[in-house]
All heavy atoms as TSV, in Angstrom:
chain	resi	resn	atom	element	x	y	z
A	1	MET	N	N	0.830	-1.181	0.008
A	1	MET	CA	C	0.000	-0.006	-0.017
A	1	MET	C	C	0.879	1.218	0.011
A	1	MET	O	O	1.898	1.240	0.626
A	1	MET	CB	C	-0.897	0.018	1.230
A	1	MET	CG	C	-1.995	-1.027	1.188
A	1	MET	SD	S	-3.113	-0.831	2.495
A	1	MET	CE	C	-2.364	-1.868	3.721
A	2	SER	N	N	0.436	2.230	-0.699
A	2	SER	CA	C	1.166	3.472	-0.679
A	2	SER	C	C	0.160	4.622	-0.439
A	2	SER	O	O	-0.945	4.591	-0.966
A	2	SER	CB	C	1.880	3.684	-2.042
A	2	SER	OG	O	0.931	3.682	-3.070
A	3	GLY	N	N	0.538	5.597	0.321
A	3	GLY	CA	C	-0.391	6.633	0.627
A	3	GLY	C	C	0.241	8.007	0.525
A	3	GLY	O	O	-0.453	8.944	0.131
A	4	LEU	N	N	1.447	8.190	0.848
A	4	LEU	CA	C	2.111	9.492	0.849
A	4	LEU	C	C	2.239	10.024	-0.558
A	4	LEU	O	O	2.418	9.299	-1.491
A	4	LEU	CB	C	3.500	9.415	1.467
A	4	LEU	CG	C	3.525	8.947	2.934
A	4	LEU	CD1	C	4.967	8.791	3.452
A	4	LEU	CD2	C	2.762	9.913	3.847
A	5	ALA	N	N	2.107	11.355	-0.680
A	5	ALA	CA	C	2.056	11.994	-1.993
A	5	ALA	C	C	3.270	11.663	-2.886
A	5	ALA	O	O	3.067	11.319	-4.041
A	5	ALA	CB	C	1.904	13.470	-1.840
A	6	PRO	N	N	4.513	11.667	-2.381
A	6	PRO	CA	C	5.630	11.325	-3.288
A	6	PRO	C	C	5.540	9.906	-3.790
A	6	PRO	O	O	5.854	9.566	-4.928
A	6	PRO	CB	C	6.875	11.602	-2.471
A	6	PRO	CG	C	6.427	12.518	-1.408
A	6	PRO	CD	C	5.015	12.227	-1.159
A	7	GLU	N	N	5.206	8.970	-2.845
A	7	GLU	CA	C	5.072	7.594	-3.210
A	7	GLU	C	C	3.929	7.383	-4.183
A	7	GLU	O	O	3.978	6.633	-5.131
A	7	GLU	CB	C	4.931	6.731	-1.982
A	7	GLU	CG	C	4.897	5.255	-2.247
A	7	GLU	CD	C	6.219	4.690	-2.681
A	7	GLU	OE1	O	7.274	5.399	-2.616
A	7	GLU	OE2	O	6.287	3.517	-3.108
A	8	ALA	N	N	2.809	8.119	-3.950
A	8	ALA	CA	C	1.640	7.994	-4.856
A	8	ALA	C	C	2.040	8.470	-6.270
A	8	ALA	O	O	1.596	7.834	-7.233
A	8	ALA	CB	C	0.517	8.842	-4.250
A	9	ALA	N	N	2.769	9.564	-6.361
A	9	ALA	CA	C	3.248	10.040	-7.684
A	9	ALA	C	C	4.059	8.984	-8.383
A	9	ALA	O	O	3.939	8.799	-9.558
A	9	ALA	CB	C	4.024	11.336	-7.529
A	10	ALA	N	N	4.947	8.312	-7.631
A	10	ALA	CA	C	5.734	7.257	-8.266
A	10	ALA	C	C	4.885	6.095	-8.786
A	10	ALA	O	O	5.107	5.604	-9.884
A	10	ALA	CB	C	6.768	6.686	-7.243
A	11	TRP	N	N	3.854	5.675	-7.997
A	11	TRP	CA	C	2.978	4.613	-8.456
A	11	TRP	C	C	2.097	5.003	-9.628
A	11	TRP	O	O	1.554	4.159	-10.350
A	11	TRP	CB	C	2.136	4.059	-7.307
A	11	TRP	CG	C	2.957	3.144	-6.469
A	11	TRP	CD1	C	3.503	3.443	-5.211
A	11	TRP	CD2	C	3.310	1.775	-6.746
A	11	TRP	NE1	N	4.195	2.331	-4.783
A	11	TRP	CE2	C	4.074	1.354	-5.687
A	11	TRP	CE3	C	3.087	0.960	-7.799
A	11	TRP	CZ2	C	4.653	0.021	-5.693
A	11	TRP	CZ3	C	3.593	-0.311	-7.802
A	11	TRP	CH2	C	4.402	-0.758	-6.712
A	12	ARG	N	N	1.900	6.310	-9.836
A	12	ARG	CA	C	1.155	6.782	-10.965
A	12	ARG	C	C	1.997	6.834	-12.227
A	12	ARG	O	O	1.434	6.951	-13.341
A	12	ARG	CB	C	0.611	8.204	-10.726
A	12	ARG	CG	C	-0.448	8.260	-9.616
A	12	ARG	CD	C	-0.816	9.676	-9.330
A	12	ARG	NE	N	-1.644	9.680	-8.155
A	12	ARG	CZ	C	-2.544	10.573	-7.916
A	12	ARG	NH1	N	-2.776	11.552	-8.734
A	12	ARG	NH2	N	-3.273	10.544	-6.759
A	13	THR	N	N	3.265	6.808	-12.061
A	13	THR	CA	C	4.171	6.971	-13.234
A	13	THR	C	C	5.080	5.735	-13.423
A	13	THR	O	O	4.663	4.709	-13.852
A	13	THR	CB	C	4.965	8.230	-13.082
A	13	THR	OG1	O	5.719	8.243	-11.848
A	13	THR	CG2	C	4.070	9.519	-13.132
A	14	TYR	N	N	6.324	5.838	-13.018
A	14	TYR	CA	C	7.314	4.864	-13.378
A	14	TYR	C	C	7.164	3.480	-12.651
A	14	TYR	O	O	7.644	2.484	-13.140
A	14	TYR	CB	C	8.773	5.375	-13.248
A	14	TYR	CG	C	9.177	5.648	-11.789
A	14	TYR	CD1	C	9.791	4.676	-11.044
A	14	TYR	CD2	C	8.928	6.887	-11.270
A	14	TYR	CE1	C	10.179	4.933	-9.713
A	14	TYR	CE2	C	9.327	7.179	-9.949
A	14	TYR	CZ	C	9.928	6.223	-9.201
A	14	TYR	OH	O	10.303	6.492	-7.895
A	15	LYS	N	N	6.496	3.501	-11.487
A	15	LYS	CA	C	6.260	2.213	-10.776
A	15	LYS	C	C	5.006	1.502	-11.260
A	15	LYS	O	O	4.742	0.379	-10.884
A	15	LYS	CB	C	6.151	2.451	-9.277
A	15	LYS	CG	C	7.448	2.715	-8.594
A	15	LYS	CD	C	7.275	2.713	-7.100
A	15	LYS	CE	C	8.610	2.857	-6.303
A	15	LYS	NZ	N	8.465	2.851	-4.922
A	16	ALA	N	N	4.191	2.184	-12.066
A	16	ALA	CA	C	2.840	1.652	-12.409
A	16	ALA	C	C	3.027	0.404	-13.316
A	16	ALA	O	O	3.883	0.278	-14.170
A	16	ALA	CB	C	2.110	2.696	-13.197
A	17	ASP	N	N	2.093	-0.531	-13.068
A	17	ASP	CA	C	2.003	-1.726	-13.891
A	17	ASP	C	C	0.889	-1.521	-14.868
A	17	ASP	O	O	-0.191	-1.124	-14.501
A	17	ASP	CB	C	1.671	-2.949	-12.989
A	17	ASP	CG	C	1.698	-4.251	-13.730
A	17	ASP	OD1	O	1.255	-4.298	-14.924
A	17	ASP	OD2	O	2.078	-5.239	-13.135
A	18	PRO	N	N	1.143	-1.655	-16.170
A	18	PRO	CA	C	0.112	-1.406	-17.196
A	18	PRO	C	C	-1.123	-2.281	-17.053
A	18	PRO	O	O	-2.167	-2.004	-17.620
A	18	PRO	CB	C	0.792	-1.583	-18.538
A	18	PRO	CG	C	2.128	-2.132	-18.238
A	18	PRO	CD	C	2.414	-2.067	-16.775
A	19	ARG	N	N	-1.034	-3.389	-16.369
A	19	ARG	CA	C	-2.195	-4.246	-16.151
A	19	ARG	C	C	-3.054	-3.824	-15.006
A	19	ARG	O	O	-4.149	-4.351	-14.813
A	19	ARG	CB	C	-1.683	-5.718	-15.883
A	19	ARG	CG	C	-0.858	-6.297	-16.995
A	19	ARG	CD	C	-0.240	-7.633	-16.586
A	19	ARG	NE	N	0.628	-7.371	-15.381
A	19	ARG	CZ	C	0.913	-8.293	-14.498
A	19	ARG	NH1	N	0.442	-9.496	-14.574
A	19	ARG	NH2	N	1.765	-7.986	-13.483
A	20	ALA	N	N	-2.598	-2.866	-14.240
A	20	ALA	CA	C	-3.357	-2.406	-13.041
A	20	ALA	C	C	-4.571	-1.553	-13.476
A	20	ALA	O	O	-4.557	-0.916	-14.487
A	20	ALA	CB	C	-2.477	-1.596	-12.125
A	21	PHE	N	N	-5.589	-1.615	-12.598
A	21	PHE	CA	C	-6.733	-0.736	-12.724
A	21	PHE	C	C	-6.520	0.495	-11.859
A	21	PHE	O	O	-6.198	0.357	-10.754
A	21	PHE	CB	C	-8.005	-1.480	-12.311
A	21	PHE	CG	C	-9.249	-0.596	-12.424
A	21	PHE	CD1	C	-9.807	-0.414	-13.661
A	21	PHE	CD2	C	-9.771	0.015	-11.311
A	21	PHE	CE1	C	-10.923	0.409	-13.806
A	21	PHE	CE2	C	-10.884	0.814	-11.425
A	21	PHE	CZ	C	-11.471	1.016	-12.640
A	22	MET	N	N	-6.633	1.662	-12.484
A	22	MET	CA	C	-6.360	2.909	-11.701
A	22	MET	C	C	-7.567	3.854	-11.798
A	22	MET	O	O	-8.120	4.052	-12.905
A	22	MET	CB	C	-5.113	3.603	-12.249
A	22	MET	CG	C	-3.897	2.810	-12.083
A	22	MET	SD	S	-2.485	3.789	-12.465
A	22	MET	CE	C	-1.151	2.706	-12.053
A	23	LEU	N	N	-7.960	4.393	-10.659
A	23	LEU	CA	C	-8.979	5.400	-10.615
A	23	LEU	C	C	-8.325	6.581	-9.901
A	23	LEU	O	O	-8.160	6.591	-8.661
A	23	LEU	CB	C	-10.171	4.932	-9.765
A	23	LEU	CG	C	-11.297	5.922	-9.615
A	23	LEU	CD1	C	-11.872	6.362	-10.966
A	23	LEU	CD2	C	-12.407	5.325	-8.744
A	24	LEU	N	N	-7.917	7.583	-10.693
A	24	LEU	CA	C	-7.082	8.627	-10.203
A	24	LEU	C	C	-7.792	10.003	-10.405
A	24	LEU	O	O	-8.431	10.255	-11.352
A	24	LEU	CB	C	-5.747	8.700	-10.933
A	24	LEU	CG	C	-4.929	7.467	-10.793
A	24	LEU	CD1	C	-3.720	7.587	-11.716
A	24	LEU	CD2	C	-4.526	7.137	-9.377
A	25	ARG	N	N	-7.622	10.829	-9.379
A	25	ARG	CA	C	-8.077	12.209	-9.419
A	25	ARG	C	C	-6.869	13.084	-9.274
A	25	ARG	O	O	-6.162	12.967	-8.257
A	25	ARG	CB	C	-9.092	12.523	-8.311
A	25	ARG	CG	C	-10.326	11.656	-8.319
A	25	ARG	CD	C	-11.195	12.053	-9.485
A	25	ARG	NE	N	-12.482	11.308	-9.428
A	25	ARG	CZ	C	-12.855	10.534	-10.411
A	25	ARG	NH1	N	-12.130	10.370	-11.491
A	25	ARG	NH2	N	-14.013	9.881	-10.340
A	26	GLY	N	N	-6.565	13.907	-10.257
A	26	GLY	CA	C	-5.325	14.725	-10.234
A	26	GLY	C	C	-5.262	15.681	-9.066
A	26	GLY	O	O	-4.176	16.069	-8.641
A	27	TYR	N	N	-6.363	16.088	-8.515
A	27	TYR	CA	C	-6.382	17.009	-7.374
A	27	TYR	C	C	-6.280	16.398	-6.046
A	27	TYR	O	O	-6.259	17.052	-5.052
A	27	TYR	CB	C	-7.660	17.904	-7.431
A	27	TYR	CG	C	-8.919	17.078	-7.577
A	27	TYR	CD1	C	-9.619	16.706	-6.414
A	27	TYR	CD2	C	-9.461	16.776	-8.784
A	27	TYR	CE1	C	-10.774	15.927	-6.497
A	27	TYR	CE2	C	-10.650	16.087	-8.864
A	27	TYR	CZ	C	-11.300	15.637	-7.742
A	27	TYR	OH	O	-12.457	14.946	-7.842
A	28	ILE	N	N	-6.193	15.045	-6.006
A	28	ILE	CA	C	-5.977	14.343	-4.766
A	28	ILE	C	C	-4.619	13.727	-4.806
A	28	ILE	O	O	-4.333	12.828	-5.574
A	28	ILE	CB	C	-7.085	13.262	-4.570
A	28	ILE	CG1	C	-8.483	13.857	-4.494
A	28	ILE	CG2	C	-6.751	12.462	-3.273
A	28	ILE	CD1	C	-9.563	12.871	-4.451
A	29	PRO	N	N	-3.658	14.195	-3.931
A	29	PRO	CA	C	-2.282	13.795	-4.037
A	29	PRO	C	C	-1.973	12.398	-3.458
A	29	PRO	O	O	-0.904	11.873	-3.741
A	29	PRO	CB	C	-1.523	14.878	-3.302
A	29	PRO	CG	C	-2.511	15.354	-2.247
A	29	PRO	CD	C	-3.867	15.246	-2.948
A	30	THR	N	N	-2.850	11.826	-2.710
A	30	THR	CA	C	-2.615	10.550	-2.062
A	30	THR	C	C	-3.488	9.443	-2.638
A	30	THR	O	O	-4.499	9.728	-3.254
A	30	THR	CB	C	-2.794	10.605	-0.524
A	30	THR	OG1	O	-4.122	11.108	-0.270
A	30	THR	CG2	C	-1.756	11.528	0.080
A	31	ALA	N	N	-2.992	8.195	-2.506
A	31	ALA	CA	C	-3.753	7.080	-3.077
A	31	ALA	C	C	-3.473	5.826	-2.314
A	31	ALA	O	O	-2.585	5.778	-1.436
A	31	ALA	CB	C	-3.317	6.904	-4.582
A	32	LEU	N	N	-4.234	4.800	-2.617
A	32	LEU	CA	C	-4.052	3.458	-1.976
A	32	LEU	C	C	-3.955	2.411	-3.103
A	32	LEU	O	O	-4.686	2.411	-4.028
A	32	LEU	CB	C	-5.250	3.163	-1.088
A	32	LEU	CG	C	-5.174	1.871	-0.358
A	32	LEU	CD1	C	-4.109	1.911	0.756
A	32	LEU	CD2	C	-6.525	1.547	0.253
A	33	ARG	N	N	-2.970	1.576	-2.921
A	33	ARG	CA	C	-2.776	0.402	-3.863
A	33	ARG	C	C	-3.293	-0.808	-3.121
A	33	ARG	O	O	-2.813	-1.160	-2.063
A	33	ARG	CB	C	-1.269	0.250	-4.227
A	33	ARG	CG	C	-1.033	-0.800	-5.195
A	33	ARG	CD	C	0.423	-0.809	-5.710
A	33	ARG	NE	N	1.369	-0.627	-4.643
A	33	ARG	CZ	C	2.016	-1.691	-4.085
A	33	ARG	NH1	N	1.753	-2.899	-4.463
A	33	ARG	NH2	N	2.894	-1.460	-3.088
A	34	VAL	N	N	-4.278	-1.501	-3.738
A	34	VAL	CA	C	-4.877	-2.712	-3.132
A	34	VAL	C	C	-4.538	-3.866	-4.033
A	34	VAL	O	O	-4.902	-3.900	-5.226
A	34	VAL	CB	C	-6.351	-2.501	-3.028
A	34	VAL	CG1	C	-7.026	-3.766	-2.371
A	34	VAL	CG2	C	-6.743	-1.270	-2.258
A	35	GLU	N	N	-3.834	-4.824	-3.487
A	35	GLU	CA	C	-3.447	-6.015	-4.232
A	35	GLU	C	C	-4.712	-6.829	-4.599
A	35	GLU	O	O	-5.606	-7.024	-3.774
A	35	GLU	CB	C	-2.507	-6.887	-3.403
A	35	GLU	CG	C	-1.237	-6.210	-2.997
A	35	GLU	CD	C	-0.342	-5.818	-4.147
A	35	GLU	OE1	O	-0.261	-6.554	-5.182
A	35	GLU	OE2	O	0.234	-4.730	-4.101
A	36	VAL	N	N	-4.732	-7.334	-5.801
A	36	VAL	CA	C	-5.765	-8.242	-6.255
A	36	VAL	C	C	-5.230	-9.661	-6.066
A	36	VAL	O	O	-4.221	-9.990	-6.648
A	36	VAL	CB	C	-6.189	-7.957	-7.746
A	36	VAL	CG1	C	-7.176	-9.003	-8.252
A	36	VAL	CG2	C	-6.689	-6.566	-7.844
A	37	THR	N	N	-5.925	-10.487	-5.313
A	37	THR	CA	C	-5.431	-11.835	-4.985
A	37	THR	C	C	-6.135	-12.953	-5.698
A	37	THR	O	O	-5.842	-14.099	-5.514
A	37	THR	CB	C	-5.533	-12.061	-3.429
A	37	THR	OG1	O	-6.936	-11.910	-3.051
A	37	THR	CG2	C	-4.706	-11.073	-2.673
A	38	ASP	N	N	-7.064	-12.580	-6.615
A	38	ASP	CA	C	-7.769	-13.609	-7.360
A	38	ASP	C	C	-6.834	-14.217	-8.450
A	38	ASP	O	O	-6.331	-13.493	-9.319
A	38	ASP	CB	C	-8.967	-12.922	-8.073
A	38	ASP	CG	C	-9.817	-13.894	-8.885
A	38	ASP	OD1	O	-9.457	-15.069	-8.983
A	38	ASP	OD2	O	-10.836	-13.479	-9.398
A	39	PRO	N	N	-6.555	-15.488	-8.348
A	39	PRO	CA	C	-5.650	-16.087	-9.329
A	39	PRO	C	C	-6.176	-16.083	-10.726
A	39	PRO	O	O	-5.376	-16.198	-11.690
A	39	PRO	CB	C	-5.467	-17.533	-8.811
A	39	PRO	CG	C	-6.604	-17.779	-7.954
A	39	PRO	CD	C	-7.066	-16.457	-7.424
A	40	GLU	N	N	-7.470	-15.892	-10.954
A	40	GLU	CA	C	-8.054	-15.842	-12.281
A	40	GLU	C	C	-7.995	-14.482	-12.916
A	40	GLU	O	O	-8.298	-14.297	-14.071
A	40	GLU	CB	C	-9.529	-16.306	-12.180
A	40	GLU	CG	C	-9.761	-17.697	-11.542
A	40	GLU	CD	C	-9.758	-18.781	-12.544
A	40	GLU	OE1	O	-10.161	-18.520	-13.671
A	40	GLU	OE2	O	-9.377	-19.890	-12.182
A	41	ASP	N	N	-7.618	-13.493	-12.116
A	41	ASP	CA	C	-7.651	-12.058	-12.562
A	41	ASP	C	C	-6.214	-11.633	-12.847
A	41	ASP	O	O	-5.369	-11.666	-11.979
A	41	ASP	CB	C	-8.300	-11.214	-11.491
A	41	ASP	CG	C	-8.537	-9.809	-11.954
A	41	ASP	OD1	O	-8.023	-9.365	-12.996
A	41	ASP	OD2	O	-9.320	-9.068	-11.261
A	42	PRO	N	N	-5.900	-11.179	-14.042
A	42	PRO	CA	C	-4.550	-10.784	-14.395
A	42	PRO	C	C	-4.195	-9.370	-13.797
A	42	PRO	O	O	-3.062	-8.950	-13.947
A	42	PRO	CB	C	-4.552	-10.741	-15.865
A	42	PRO	CG	C	-5.980	-10.439	-16.283
A	42	PRO	CD	C	-6.799	-11.148	-15.203
A	43	THR	N	N	-5.192	-8.694	-13.225
A	43	THR	CA	C	-4.936	-7.359	-12.689
A	43	THR	C	C	-4.138	-7.524	-11.357
A	43	THR	O	O	-4.572	-8.158	-10.448
A	43	THR	CB	C	-6.270	-6.668	-12.315
A	43	THR	OG1	O	-7.064	-6.639	-13.473
A	43	THR	CG2	C	-6.040	-5.254	-11.827
A	44	PRO	N	N	-2.924	-6.913	-11.288
A	44	PRO	CA	C	-2.099	-7.117	-10.074
A	44	PRO	C	C	-2.579	-6.323	-8.912
A	44	PRO	O	O	-2.452	-6.712	-7.765
A	44	PRO	CB	C	-0.719	-6.631	-10.502
A	44	PRO	CG	C	-0.991	-5.665	-11.663
A	44	PRO	CD	C	-2.217	-6.179	-12.321
A	45	TYR	N	N	-3.125	-5.123	-9.169
A	45	TYR	CA	C	-3.622	-4.298	-8.066
A	45	TYR	C	C	-4.612	-3.279	-8.618
A	45	TYR	O	O	-4.670	-2.988	-9.825
A	45	TYR	CB	C	-2.487	-3.586	-7.356
A	45	TYR	CG	C	-1.588	-2.719	-8.212
A	45	TYR	CD1	C	-1.879	-1.429	-8.473
A	45	TYR	CD2	C	-0.455	-3.268	-8.755
A	45	TYR	CE1	C	-1.095	-0.621	-9.221
A	45	TYR	CE2	C	0.390	-2.455	-9.528
A	45	TYR	CZ	C	0.049	-1.152	-9.789
A	45	TYR	OH	O	0.876	-0.408	-10.513
A	46	VAL	N	N	-5.348	-2.674	-7.733
A	46	VAL	CA	C	-6.248	-1.506	-7.977
A	46	VAL	C	C	-5.613	-0.380	-7.284
A	46	VAL	O	O	-5.228	-0.435	-6.109
A	46	VAL	CB	C	-7.671	-1.795	-7.477
A	46	VAL	CG1	C	-8.527	-0.589	-7.635
A	46	VAL	CG2	C	-8.273	-3.018	-8.168
A	47	TYR	N	N	-5.498	0.767	-7.971
A	47	TYR	CA	C	-4.891	1.959	-7.401
A	47	TYR	C	C	-5.868	3.070	-7.456
A	47	TYR	O	O	-6.351	3.455	-8.507
A	47	TYR	CB	C	-3.646	2.305	-8.247
A	47	TYR	CG	C	-2.710	3.247	-7.571
A	47	TYR	CD1	C	-2.013	2.852	-6.392
A	47	TYR	CD2	C	-2.592	4.548	-7.996
A	47	TYR	CE1	C	-1.210	3.745	-5.750
A	47	TYR	CE2	C	-1.716	5.441	-7.371
A	47	TYR	CZ	C	-1.030	5.032	-6.227
A	47	TYR	OH	O	-0.234	5.914	-5.574
A	48	VAL	N	N	-6.258	3.584	-6.302
A	48	VAL	CA	C	-7.355	4.554	-6.187
A	48	VAL	C	C	-6.907	5.755	-5.399
A	48	VAL	O	O	-6.328	5.682	-4.364
A	48	VAL	CB	C	-8.620	3.938	-5.634
A	48	VAL	CG1	C	-8.382	3.334	-4.250
A	48	VAL	CG2	C	-9.751	4.810	-5.608
A	49	SER	N	N	-7.213	6.942	-5.987
A	49	SER	CA	C	-6.971	8.202	-5.254
A	49	SER	C	C	-7.927	8.237	-4.074
A	49	SER	O	O	-9.118	7.944	-4.157
A	49	SER	CB	C	-7.274	9.426	-6.152
A	49	SER	OG	O	-6.341	9.453	-7.243
A	50	THR	N	N	-7.377	8.734	-2.957
A	50	THR	CA	C	-8.168	8.905	-1.738
A	50	THR	C	C	-7.551	9.966	-0.836
A	50	THR	O	O	-6.313	10.049	-0.791
A	50	THR	CB	C	-8.420	7.660	-0.977
A	50	THR	OG1	O	-9.102	7.899	0.231
A	50	THR	CG2	C	-7.090	6.942	-0.609
A	51	ARG	N	N	-8.357	10.792	-0.209
A	51	ARG	CA	C	-7.792	11.812	0.699
A	51	ARG	C	C	-7.320	11.171	1.976
A	51	ARG	O	O	-6.498	11.784	2.696
A	51	ARG	CB	C	-8.824	12.893	0.951
A	51	ARG	CG	C	-9.065	13.782	-0.217
A	51	ARG	CD	C	-10.006	14.893	0.148
A	51	ARG	NE	N	-10.124	15.813	-0.988
A	51	ARG	CZ	C	-11.098	15.772	-1.931
A	51	ARG	NH1	N	-12.008	14.820	-1.848
A	51	ARG	NH2	N	-11.094	16.652	-2.894
A	52	ASN	N	N	-7.811	10.009	2.295
A	52	ASN	CA	C	-7.466	9.326	3.547
A	52	ASN	C	C	-7.183	7.897	3.277
A	52	ASN	O	O	-7.984	6.991	3.611
A	52	ASN	CB	C	-8.624	9.511	4.562
A	52	ASN	CG	C	-8.193	9.278	5.963
A	52	ASN	OD1	O	-7.194	8.541	6.191
A	52	ASN	ND2	N	-8.903	9.790	6.929
A	53	PRO	N	N	-5.976	7.600	2.803
A	53	PRO	CA	C	-5.624	6.197	2.489
A	53	PRO	C	C	-5.606	5.274	3.710
A	53	PRO	O	O	-5.954	4.104	3.601
A	53	PRO	CB	C	-4.297	6.303	1.798
A	53	PRO	CG	C	-3.729	7.640	2.141
A	53	PRO	CD	C	-4.858	8.488	2.435
A	54	GLU	N	N	-5.258	5.835	4.865
A	54	GLU	CA	C	-5.211	4.952	6.059
A	54	GLU	C	C	-6.599	4.481	6.450
A	54	GLU	O	O	-6.808	3.346	6.814
A	54	GLU	CB	C	-4.551	5.751	7.245
A	54	GLU	CG	C	-3.063	6.065	7.027
A	54	GLU	CD	C	-2.850	7.305	6.201
A	54	GLU	OE1	O	-3.798	8.109	5.957
A	54	GLU	OE2	O	-1.709	7.508	5.749
A	55	ALA	N	N	-7.589	5.403	6.403
A	55	ALA	CA	C	-8.937	5.066	6.706
A	55	ALA	C	C	-9.546	4.026	5.752
A	55	ALA	O	O	-10.229	3.092	6.105
A	55	ALA	CB	C	-9.828	6.295	6.786
A	56	LEU	N	N	-9.228	4.211	4.436
A	56	LEU	CA	C	-9.665	3.268	3.435
A	56	LEU	C	C	-9.070	1.881	3.626
A	56	LEU	O	O	-9.749	0.888	3.542
A	56	LEU	CB	C	-9.404	3.801	2.012
A	56	LEU	CG	C	-9.843	2.886	0.876
A	56	LEU	CD1	C	-11.303	2.562	0.946
A	56	LEU	CD2	C	-9.519	3.558	-0.488
A	57	ALA	N	N	-7.775	1.866	3.902
A	57	ALA	CA	C	-7.102	0.624	4.195
A	57	ALA	C	C	-7.680	-0.058	5.418
A	57	ALA	O	O	-7.903	-1.336	5.425
A	57	ALA	CB	C	-5.599	0.825	4.430
A	58	ALA	N	N	-7.975	0.659	6.447
A	58	ALA	CA	C	-8.572	0.091	7.656
A	58	ALA	C	C	-10.002	-0.435	7.341
A	58	ALA	O	O	-10.313	-1.533	7.836
A	58	ALA	CB	C	-8.694	1.203	8.755
A	59	ALA	N	N	-10.769	0.243	6.539
A	59	ALA	CA	C	-12.053	-0.224	6.201
A	59	ALA	C	C	-12.016	-1.540	5.346
A	59	ALA	O	O	-12.797	-2.447	5.602
A	59	ALA	CB	C	-12.789	0.864	5.395
A	60	LEU	N	N	-11.110	-1.547	4.411
A	60	LEU	CA	C	-10.929	-2.819	3.619
A	60	LEU	C	C	-10.426	-3.981	4.524
A	60	LEU	O	O	-10.892	-5.118	4.313
A	60	LEU	CB	C	-9.919	-2.540	2.507
A	60	LEU	CG	C	-10.433	-1.576	1.383
A	60	LEU	CD1	C	-9.306	-1.281	0.420
A	60	LEU	CD2	C	-11.643	-2.190	0.680
A	61	THR	N	N	-9.561	-3.698	5.458
A	61	THR	CA	C	-9.094	-4.753	6.384
A	61	THR	C	C	-10.263	-5.242	7.179
A	61	THR	O	O	-10.383	-6.437	7.459
A	61	THR	CB	C	-7.978	-4.229	7.257
A	61	THR	OG1	O	-6.878	-3.789	6.387
A	61	THR	CG2	C	-7.452	-5.255	8.211
A	62	ALA	N	N	-11.108	-4.368	7.694
A	62	ALA	CA	C	-12.242	-4.731	8.506
A	62	ALA	C	C	-13.217	-5.564	7.705
A	62	ALA	O	O	-13.716	-6.587	8.248
A	62	ALA	CB	C	-12.968	-3.472	9.034
A	63	VAL	N	N	-13.431	-5.245	6.457
A	63	VAL	CA	C	-14.349	-6.053	5.625
A	63	VAL	C	C	-13.760	-7.438	5.352
A	63	VAL	O	O	-14.471	-8.444	5.400
A	63	VAL	CB	C	-14.634	-5.296	4.267
A	63	VAL	CG1	C	-15.329	-6.191	3.302
A	63	VAL	CG2	C	-15.451	-4.074	4.566
A	64	ARG	N	N	-12.461	-7.490	5.111
A	64	ARG	CA	C	-11.831	-8.787	4.870
A	64	ARG	C	C	-11.903	-9.699	6.096
A	64	ARG	O	O	-11.966	-10.889	5.973
A	64	ARG	CB	C	-10.347	-8.630	4.467
A	64	ARG	CG	C	-10.197	-8.086	3.080
A	64	ARG	CD	C	-8.749	-7.960	2.791
A	64	ARG	NE	N	-8.567	-7.367	1.450
A	64	ARG	CZ	C	-7.457	-6.735	1.018
A	64	ARG	NH1	N	-6.408	-6.660	1.855
A	64	ARG	NH2	N	-7.391	-6.257	-0.158
A	65	SER	N	N	-11.822	-9.081	7.288
A	65	SER	CA	C	-11.854	-9.855	8.581
A	65	SER	C	C	-13.249	-10.326	8.892
A	65	SER	O	O	-13.414	-11.273	9.723
A	65	SER	CB	C	-11.319	-8.984	9.707
A	65	SER	OG	O	-9.973	-8.592	9.414
A	66	ALA	N	N	-14.303	-9.706	8.353
A	66	ALA	CA	C	-15.640	-10.008	8.738
A	66	ALA	C	C	-16.150	-11.304	8.055
A	66	ALA	O	O	-15.652	-11.795	7.156
A	66	ALA	CB	C	-16.631	-8.889	8.339
């Protein structure tokens, strides 16, 4: 997972995997990278802009645990 703005910028550019699904908003400097664990899906991760990546990560962890 990446959340800080400099790391987010790197994952939007030279670290990006062309197979990834990205939902980006240019005015939001932070993002979250969520690994896709489905062996049938060639998408390595979903990368989504969010103002609060820590809260989104916590929510996804809570849903996975339920």
